[in-house]
C-alpha positions as a printed Julia matrix, in Angstrom:
155×3 Matrix{Float64}:
   3.46   -9.64   -7.19
   5.24  -11.99   -4.9
   5.65  -15.49   -5.66
   3.3   -17.88   -3.87
   6.12  -19.02   -1.6
   6.2   -15.53    0.0
   2.62  -15.93    1.18
   3.62  -19.28    2.87
   6.09  -17.5     5.15
   5.08  -16.84    8.73
   3.29  -13.52    8.99
   6.05  -12.14   11.19
   8.69  -12.84    8.49
   6.55  -11.28    5.82
   6.02   -8.27    8.0
   9.76   -7.96    8.62
  10.6    -8.08    4.93
   7.89   -5.57    3.98
   8.83   -3.14    6.78
  12.5    -3.26    5.69
  11.45   -2.57    2.15
   9.05    0.22    3.15
  11.73    1.95    5.16
  14.11    1.83    2.27
  11.65    3.0    -0.32
  10.39    5.78    1.97
  13.94    7.07    2.5
  15.28    6.74   -1.08
  12.34    6.35   -3.47
  12.23    3.44   -5.91
  15.24    4.4    -8.03
  17.49    5.22   -5.03
  16.48    2.16   -2.96
  19.11   -0.49   -2.63
  17.96   -4.06   -2.73
  21.07   -5.01   -0.76
  20.1    -2.62    2.06
  16.6    -4.04    2.1
  17.94   -7.58    2.33
  20.43   -6.71    5.03
  17.75   -5.05    7.2
  15.4    -7.99    6.62
  18.18  -10.52    7.26
  17.4   -12.19    3.97
  19.98  -13.5     1.46
  19.91  -12.45   -2.24
  19.0   -16.02   -3.15
  16.15  -16.1    -0.7
  14.95  -12.69   -2.0
  14.69  -14.1    -5.55
  12.91  -17.15   -4.23
  10.07  -14.88   -3.02
  10.24  -12.03   -5.53
  11.13  -11.51   -9.24
  13.13   -8.25   -8.65
  13.2    -4.94   -6.82
  10.14   -3.77   -8.69
   8.28   -6.83   -7.42
   9.25   -6.05   -3.82
   8.24   -2.45   -4.3
   4.87   -3.37   -5.62
   4.27   -5.87   -2.97
   5.26   -3.4    -0.25
   3.18   -0.49   -1.55
   0.08   -2.65   -2.07
   0.45   -4.05    1.41
   0.51   -0.72    3.09
  -2.03    0.78    0.6
  -4.31   -1.98    1.85
  -3.97   -0.64    5.35
  -4.74    2.8     4.01
  -8.03    1.91    2.38
  -8.71   -1.5     3.72
 -11.9    -0.56    5.42
 -13.41    1.47    2.63
 -15.33   -1.25    0.93
 -16.95   -2.43    4.13
 -17.5     1.08    5.27
 -19.6     2.12    2.25
 -22.27   -0.47    2.77
 -23.32    0.77    6.18
 -23.29    4.5     5.35
 -26.28    6.74    5.74
 -26.68   10.43    5.34
 -26.56   10.75    9.12
 -23.41    8.74    9.68
 -21.36    9.44    6.46
 -19.15   12.19    7.74
 -18.6    10.79   11.24
 -17.8     7.39    9.76
 -15.46    9.0     7.29
 -13.75   10.98   10.06
 -13.33    7.83   12.21
 -11.74    5.99    9.23
  -9.43    8.93    8.51
  -8.44    9.04   12.19
  -7.61    5.35   12.16
  -5.53    5.78    9.11
  -3.75    8.79   10.47
  -2.93    6.93   13.76
  -1.58    3.94   11.75
   0.68    6.09    9.62
   1.69    8.31   12.57
   2.92    5.08   14.21
   4.53    3.84   10.96
   5.45    6.98    8.88
   7.77    4.82    6.68
   4.59    2.87    5.47
   3.15    6.13    4.25
   6.46    7.14    2.77
   6.51    3.93    0.72
   3.1     4.78   -0.66
   4.23    8.26   -1.45
   7.24    6.86   -3.36
   4.72    5.11   -5.73
   3.26    8.45   -6.52
   6.63    9.75   -7.68
   7.24    7.08  -10.24
   7.78    8.13  -13.82
   5.47    7.15  -16.6
   8.2     4.75  -17.75
   8.44    3.05  -14.37
   4.72    2.67  -14.18
   4.57    1.17  -17.63
   7.13   -1.4   -16.48
   5.04   -2.39  -13.56
   1.45   -3.09  -14.67
   0.62   -4.99  -11.51
   1.39   -1.97   -9.42
  -0.65    0.25  -11.76
  -3.63   -2.18  -11.56
  -3.53   -2.33   -7.72
  -3.23    1.4    -7.33
  -6.24    1.59   -9.55
  -8.09   -0.48   -7.06
  -7.11    1.91   -4.28
  -8.4     4.76   -6.4
 -11.64    2.84   -7.2
 -12.19    2.44   -3.36
 -12.12    6.15   -2.97
 -14.36    6.71   -5.95
 -16.8     4.22   -4.52
 -16.92    6.15   -1.21
 -17.43    9.45   -2.92
 -20.23    8.09   -5.14
 -21.88    6.58   -2.08
 -21.74   10.05   -0.51
 -23.33   11.58   -3.68
 -26.13    8.92   -3.6
 -26.8     9.88    0.06
 -26.85   13.59   -0.92
 -23.99   14.47    1.41
 -21.24   14.95   -1.24
 -21.7    17.38   -4.08
 -20.79   16.48   -7.68
């Protein structure tokens, strides 16, 4: 995860760094991504990069988790107000919002997909990413369980 200094950057600078990283990881995957290309696009020196992140894996994890948050950000709040009558329409609205977000920023979805292509070795080397992806998965599981409780999702 990023060093606390990264979180103190202005939101616009954080967004520029994460977008540059997402574009690079979407285009080349984790292994093929170049830290130098990310830094060039973000207009960040290598020294500054290591001031904010430990390494390329840290930038990758931070980027994936940032955009995964956009993917499932509303799931937790969404599940509390669900009823049998509004489950599927609410689900469809959430899906449409996610689709619109990623249609506007396909590189963000590409960065998330790059995480899905990691090898077991790469995942073992990045426990923070694994833990956070587990949170994403748990959000989906929570939504499905709520649907089962309401009787609108079969087991």
